[in-house]
C-alpha distance (Angstrom), angle and dihedral (degrees) to the residues before:
residue distance angle dihedral
M1 . . .
I2 3.80 . .
G3 3.81 114.8 .
I4 3.81 123.0 -124.1
T5 3.82 92.2 -105.3
S6 3.81 92.5 48.8
R7 3.78 91.9 47.1
L8 3.81 90.8 50.1
Q9 3.79 90.5 50.2
L10 3.81 90.0 49.6
I11 3.81 92.0 50.6
I12 3.82 91.8 49.9
A13 3.81 91.6 47.6
L14 3.80 92.4 49.8
G15 3.79 90.0 47.6
L16 3.79 92.4 53.0
L17 3.81 90.2 46.9
S18 3.79 91.8 52.4
V19 3.81 90.8 51.9
A20 3.80 90.7 51.8
C21 3.81 95.1 46.1
C22 3.79 102.8 39.4
P23 3.81 122.9 85.5
S24 3.81 115.4 -92.4
Q25 3.77 120.1 -87.8
A26 3.80 116.7 -93.8
D27 3.81 91.2 -109.8
D28 3.81 93.0 54.2
W29 3.80 120.1 89.2
T30 3.80 107.4 -150.5
F31 3.82 101.1 157.4
F32 3.81 131.2 50.0
R33 3.83 91.5 -107.4
G34 3.77 96.2 40.8
P35 3.81 135.0 -116.8
H36 3.82 94.2 -45.2
L37 3.84 95.1 41.5
N38 3.82 90.4 -123.5
G39 3.80 106.8 87.4
T40 3.81 95.9 -91.8
S41 3.78 139.6 109.6
D42 3.81 130.2 -166.3
E43 3.79 91.0 -136.1
A44 3.81 109.9 129.1
D45 3.81 106.1 154.0
W46 3.79 98.0 93.0
S47 3.79 137.4 95.5
A48 3.80 117.3 -98.6
I49 3.82 92.3 -171.7
Y50 3.80 123.9 74.8
P51 3.82 120.8 -133.6
E52 3.82 116.2 -102.6
T53 3.79 88.5 -99.3
G54 3.81 90.9 57.8
P55 3.81 133.9 -107.6
R56 3.79 113.7 -15.6
I57 3.80 105.6 -119.4
A58 3.80 104.4 -155.5
W59 3.80 95.3 -174.2
E60 3.79 145.6 -25.6
K61 3.79 131.0 -142.8
A62 3.82 135.5 -178.6
V63 3.81 106.3 -130.7
G64 3.82 103.0 169.6
N65 3.79 136.1 -95.5
G66 3.77 118.9 -47.2
A67 3.79 148.6 81.9
S68 3.80 95.5 -103.2
S69 3.79 111.9 137.1
V70 3.82 124.3 -151.1
V71 3.78 135.2 -96.1
V72 3.78 121.7 -155.0
A73 3.80 133.3 -155.7
G74 3.79 114.8 173.2
N75 3.79 107.5 -54.3
R76 3.80 94.8 -13.6
V77 3.81 123.1 98.1
V78 3.81 117.4 -171.7
T79 3.80 128.5 -168.6
M80 3.82 140.5 145.8
G81 3.79 137.8 -128.7
N82 3.78 142.0 160.7
R83 3.79 121.7 -110.4
A84 3.80 122.4 -179.9
G85 3.78 95.6 -28.3
K86 3.78 96.6 -40.0
D87 3.78 129.5 102.4
V88 3.80 110.1 -135.4
V89 3.79 123.9 -160.7
A90 3.80 106.9 -158.8
C91 3.79 129.7 -165.4
L92 3.81 112.6 -162.2
S93 3.77 135.4 -175.1
A94 3.79 111.3 -106.2
D95 3.81 89.3 -145.2
D96 3.79 100.6 59.2
G97 3.82 109.6 -6.7
E98 3.79 92.8 -107.1
V99 3.80 112.1 163.7
L100 3.80 106.1 -112.8
W101 3.79 92.7 179.9
E102 3.80 142.4 -23.7
F103 3.78 130.6 -153.7
A104 3.82 117.6 -162.6
Y105 3.80 134.7 -176.2
D106 3.80 136.2 169.9
C107 3.80 112.4 -83.1
A108 3.81 117.2 155.6
F109 3.80 112.0 -123.1
E110 3.81 116.8 -115.2
A111 3.81 124.3 -177.1
R112 3.82 94.0 -156.9
M113 3.84 94.3 -168.0
F114 3.82 94.1 -53.9
D115 3.80 136.4 53.9
G116 3.79 88.2 -58.7
G117 3.77 131.2 -148.7
T118 3.77 134.4 98.9
A119 3.81 118.1 -0.4
S120 3.81 105.4 176.8
T121 3.81 123.6 81.3
P122 3.83 119.2 -134.0
T123 3.80 121.4 -113.5
I124 3.81 124.1 -137.4
D125 3.79 118.6 -151.3
G126 3.80 115.4 175.0
D127 3.79 107.5 -58.5
R128 3.82 95.2 -11.3
V129 3.79 138.7 81.8
Y130 3.82 122.4 -151.9
T131 3.81 122.5 -160.7
L132 3.81 140.2 -179.5
S133 3.81 122.6 -162.8
Y134 3.80 122.7 -146.4
L135 3.82 87.3 -109.3
G136 3.80 94.7 50.6
H137 3.81 106.1 -95.2
I138 3.81 110.1 150.4
F139 3.80 122.3 -162.1
C140 3.77 137.5 177.5
L141 3.81 110.7 -158.1
G142 3.78 135.0 179.9
L143 3.80 111.5 -104.3
A144 3.79 91.2 -146.3
D145 3.81 98.8 54.5
G146 3.84 109.5 2.6
K147 3.80 92.6 -119.1
E148 3.79 117.6 153.9
I149 3.81 113.4 -103.1
W150 3.79 96.5 175.0
K151 3.78 139.7 -24.0
A152 3.80 139.2 -156.0
H153 3.78 138.4 167.9
A154 3.78 132.5 -134.0
N155 3.80 87.7 -128.7
D156 3.80 89.4 63.4
S157 3.82 87.7 68.8
G158 3.80 96.1 38.9
G159 3.80 94.5 -96.4
S160 3.79 118.4 -179.6
P161 3.83 115.0 -163.0
P162 3.79 123.3 -141.7
R163 3.81 122.9 -109.9
W164 3.82 94.8 -81.6
K165 3.80 94.1 35.1
Y166 3.78 130.5 -117.3
A167 3.81 119.7 -26.1
G168 3.82 108.1 152.6
S169 3.79 118.1 107.4
P170 3.82 123.6 -121.9
L171 3.81 114.0 -95.4
V172 3.79 118.0 -146.1
D173 3.80 110.7 -157.1
G174 3.78 117.9 168.1
D175 3.79 108.9 -50.3
L176 3.80 93.3 -16.1
V177 3.79 137.0 83.9
I178 3.81 110.2 -156.2
F179 3.82 130.6 -155.6
D180 3.81 136.6 -177.3
I181 3.83 102.7 -134.6
G182 3.81 107.2 148.5
G183 3.77 121.1 -140.8
K184 3.78 136.0 122.9
D185 3.80 112.5 -53.5
A186 3.83 89.8 -11.9
S187 3.78 105.7 68.0
T188 3.80 90.5 130.2
L189 3.79 116.0 36.7
A190 3.81 128.7 -162.9
L191 3.80 120.8 -168.6
D192 3.77 129.1 -174.2
R193 3.78 101.8 -99.8
K194 3.82 92.6 -142.8
T195 3.80 100.2 47.0
G196 3.81 107.4 16.2
K197 3.80 91.4 -125.8
R198 3.78 115.8 144.4
A199 3.79 113.2 -97.0
W200 3.79 96.5 178.2
A201 3.80 142.8 -26.8
A202 3.78 125.0 -162.3
G203 3.78 146.0 166.1
T204 3.78 136.9 36.8
D205 3.84 102.1 -126.8
P206 3.81 119.5 128.0
P207 3.82 106.9 -110.7
G208 3.78 127.9 -105.2
Y209 3.80 129.1 -147.8
A210 3.82 102.1 -109.8
S211 3.80 128.7 98.2
P212 3.83 121.2 -103.9
I213 3.81 114.4 -108.0
P214 3.85 126.6 -157.6
Y215 3.79 125.9 -139.7
T216 3.79 141.1 164.7
Y217 3.80 124.5 -132.7
N218 3.81 124.4 175.5
G219 3.78 89.2 -10.7
Q220 3.81 94.4 -55.2
R221 3.80 119.2 121.8
A222 3.79 112.3 -138.6
V223 3.79 141.8 163.8
L224 3.80 129.2 -133.4
V225 3.82 114.3 -141.4
F226 3.82 118.8 -174.8
K227 3.80 103.8 -145.8
S228 3.79 124.8 -171.0
R229 3.81 93.6 -91.0
A230 3.79 106.4 14.8
M231 3.76 146.2 28.7
I232 3.77 107.3 -123.5
S233 3.79 133.7 -173.1
V234 3.77 119.7 -148.5
E235 3.79 132.4 -174.1
A236 3.80 106.9 -100.3
A237 3.79 94.6 -140.1
S238 3.79 97.9 50.3
G239 3.82 112.6 8.6
K240 3.81 91.5 -116.8
E241 3.79 110.2 157.1
L242 3.79 113.2 -112.6
W243 3.82 100.6 178.3
R244 3.78 143.2 -27.1
L245 3.79 137.0 -148.6
P246 3.83 115.6 -156.6
W247 3.82 108.7 -126.9
R248 3.81 121.4 174.6
S249 3.79 128.3 -177.4
A250 3.79 132.2 165.0
Y251 3.81 114.5 -67.5
D252 3.82 88.4 5.0
V253 3.81 90.2 -87.3
N254 3.79 109.6 157.6
A255 3.80 101.0 164.0
S256 3.82 105.5 148.4
T257 3.79 116.4 97.7
P258 3.84 114.9 -125.7
I259 3.80 123.3 -120.9
V260 3.80 124.5 -136.9
L261 3.81 114.7 -148.1
D262 3.81 106.4 -173.4
D263 3.82 101.4 -77.6
R264 3.81 96.4 -2.4
V265 3.80 134.9 76.1
L266 3.81 124.8 -148.6
I267 3.82 115.6 -155.6
S268 3.80 130.0 -177.5
S269 3.80 139.5 166.6
G270 3.81 141.0 170.2
Y271 3.79 141.1 -135.9
P272 3.83 121.2 69.2
G273 3.78 105.2 -30.8
G274 3.79 90.9 28.3
R275 3.79 117.1 143.3
A276 3.79 144.3 136.9
A277 3.78 129.6 -112.0
M278 3.78 138.4 176.2
F279 3.79 120.3 -139.7
Q280 3.79 131.4 -165.4
L281 3.79 113.1 -134.7
T282 3.81 113.7 -126.8
D283 3.80 136.6 168.6
G284 3.81 87.2 -90.7
D285 3.80 130.8 24.5
P286 3.83 113.8 -16.9
R287 3.80 116.8 -100.9
R288 3.79 119.3 -127.1
L289 3.80 114.2 -120.6
W290 3.80 99.7 -179.5
R291 3.78 144.5 -16.5
N292 3.82 130.0 -148.1
D293 3.82 117.5 -168.1
D294 3.81 91.8 -174.7
I295 3.81 91.8 73.8
K296 3.80 112.4 83.7
T297 3.79 111.4 166.6
K298 3.77 103.1 -174.5
M299 3.81 106.9 164.8
S300 3.79 99.0 7.7
S301 3.79 142.1 47.8
L302 3.78 133.6 -125.7
A303 3.81 121.9 -98.0
V304 3.80 124.7 -154.6
H305 3.80 133.8 -142.7
A306 3.80 133.9 163.7
G307 3.80 97.9 -13.8
H308 3.80 96.0 -42.1
A309 3.79 138.1 92.6
Y310 3.78 124.2 -140.8
G311 3.78 125.9 -160.1
I312 3.79 144.9 146.7
S313 3.78 114.4 -112.5
E314 3.79 118.2 -150.6
R315 3.80 86.2 -141.0
G316 3.81 97.5 96.1
G317 3.80 95.6 -22.9
R318 3.79 90.5 -90.3
L319 3.76 126.9 165.7
L320 3.81 107.6 -135.4
C321 3.78 132.1 -161.3
I322 3.81 111.0 -156.6
R323 3.80 128.4 -170.7
L324 3.79 106.8 -125.7
E325 3.80 94.3 -149.8
T326 3.80 95.1 58.7
G327 3.81 107.3 12.8
K328 3.80 90.2 -126.3
N329 3.79 122.3 143.2
V330 3.81 111.2 -109.2
W331 3.80 98.1 -175.3
E332 3.79 140.4 -21.4
Q333 3.79 136.0 -154.1
K334 3.79 129.3 -166.0
G335 3.79 127.6 -143.9
F336 3.81 108.5 75.4
G337 3.80 105.0 97.2
R338 3.78 126.9 -116.7
F339 3.80 92.3 -84.2
G340 3.79 101.4 40.9
T341 3.82 118.5 139.1
L342 3.79 134.8 -154.5
M343 3.79 149.7 -178.7
I344 3.81 134.2 -170.5
A345 3.82 125.3 -122.2
G346 3.80 116.2 -175.2
D347 3.80 103.0 -40.8
K348 3.81 96.7 -28.1
L349 3.79 133.7 96.3
V350 3.80 115.4 -132.1
I351 3.80 107.2 -160.1
L352 3.79 132.6 -178.2
T353 3.79 112.5 -165.2
D354 3.78 118.3 -145.1
S355 3.82 88.9 -107.8
G356 3.80 95.0 54.5
E357 3.80 105.9 -94.9
L358 3.80 115.6 143.1
V359 3.80 109.9 -145.4
I360 3.80 129.0 -171.8
A361 3.82 117.3 -164.2
D362 3.79 139.5 155.4
A363 3.78 118.5 -83.8
S364 3.78 88.9 -139.0
S365 3.78 132.7 136.4
K366 3.82 91.6 -148.2
A367 3.80 96.9 76.7
Y368 3.78 142.9 -48.6
S369 3.80 109.0 -73.7
E370 3.79 119.0 177.5
H371 3.80 122.4 -156.9
A372 3.79 102.4 178.3
R373 3.80 141.9 0.1
A374 3.79 129.4 178.4
S375 3.79 139.9 147.9
V376 3.80 110.6 -104.0
L377 3.82 101.5 162.1
R378 3.78 140.6 31.1
G379 3.77 127.1 -139.1
T380 3.78 129.9 25.5
C381 3.81 117.8 -21.8
W382 3.80 119.8 -166.0
V383 3.80 95.1 147.8
N384 3.80 123.1 112.1
P385 3.81 113.1 -116.1
V386 3.80 117.3 -127.6
L387 3.79 128.4 -153.8
A388 3.79 113.1 -162.6
N389 3.79 130.6 157.9
G390 3.79 94.2 -10.0
R391 3.80 97.4 -47.6
I392 3.80 130.7 101.6
Y393 3.79 116.5 -148.3
C394 3.81 116.0 -153.1
R395 3.79 126.5 -179.9
N396 3.79 138.0 179.0
N397 3.80 127.6 -146.7
I398 3.81 95.4 -99.2
G399 3.79 90.4 58.3
T400 3.80 108.2 -98.5
L401 3.80 105.8 147.4
R402 3.79 117.7 -168.0
C403 3.78 127.9 -172.3
V404 3.81 115.1 -148.6
D405 3.81 114.2 -160.5
V406 3.82 109.5 -138.4
R407 3.78 98.7 158.9
S408 3.79 109.5 143.6
A409 3.81 92.4 -117.3
A410 3.82 94.6 44.6
G411 3.75 112.1 121.9
E412 3.78 94.7 1.8
């Protein structure tokens, strides 16, 4: 017979194990593109209107140079930045910004024609954090304490970074963690997420700057990887190429992450030649359904809600609402800067302009309707905002991270 104390300890242990092994809660944001891999969250219990005194800034923290966004699991907020020639992965308390742990390693600072620093966003999977530096360092860390579990480097597999170095976030899919690293016969790299050992490496395409995205079609698990000159689909288990769509933009910068919509794929990019297009998945090469040259997502990606896509086009810094069925513009609104970024929470747009204004508006195809707008940061902001568990995380390129409390009861 097991005693009461032993049984209680067993129950607690099993409870902690279930938290570590189960998928994240809907209100968490554990991957760069959120819980649905498309820039959206189901979270609806939050206030879309600022108090009369303005947004409630719960805390602020300097996290180092870079355009790395945040990922959130429960009370833990993880991001990356570069300080004095070191990349620093920081885990902060969502309540007050207290540093719970930091993990640092040598990574020479490079400005790269902007404020410089880290470009990739970490990925949380259960009790682990996966990171990729702009120079190719790969780490698996414990979410609880930040201790190194294993490490690798893109160079170990012959990786060859693009002109402005690595920016795509690690994708955890099943037992694999997948990276776009370029290089001969190793353009896409899959490591065992538990050990860091190479599972497969395939392809010769130069890498892009977007994050890999998984999908399933006709029962086959695959991964979309936006290379510098093509969107390719590879078999998740082996890296075997399934199809490719040539996609050229100026300077070979394909930085917007694609969106899978059941049996369709939505692709967009910026710079001269930038555009958006919807493709129908087939047993062979996908078939294009429409193309819209007005959409130029340079530093951000589209987000979808209720049959429409929303995105900020660098052409005039306009926020666009696009009907997914036809690709036609429904409405547009100026005032977000060429490099503004956004996400969707519930039925609201959460937008960070490139000058640091945090805007809340309806994700509605009827018309643009703004609920709140206020300056929350100074300097250049290319970083995607994240709303998770009633808090919006906003960051600028020099590493000022601010937490805006939008919980429904906040301030009441």
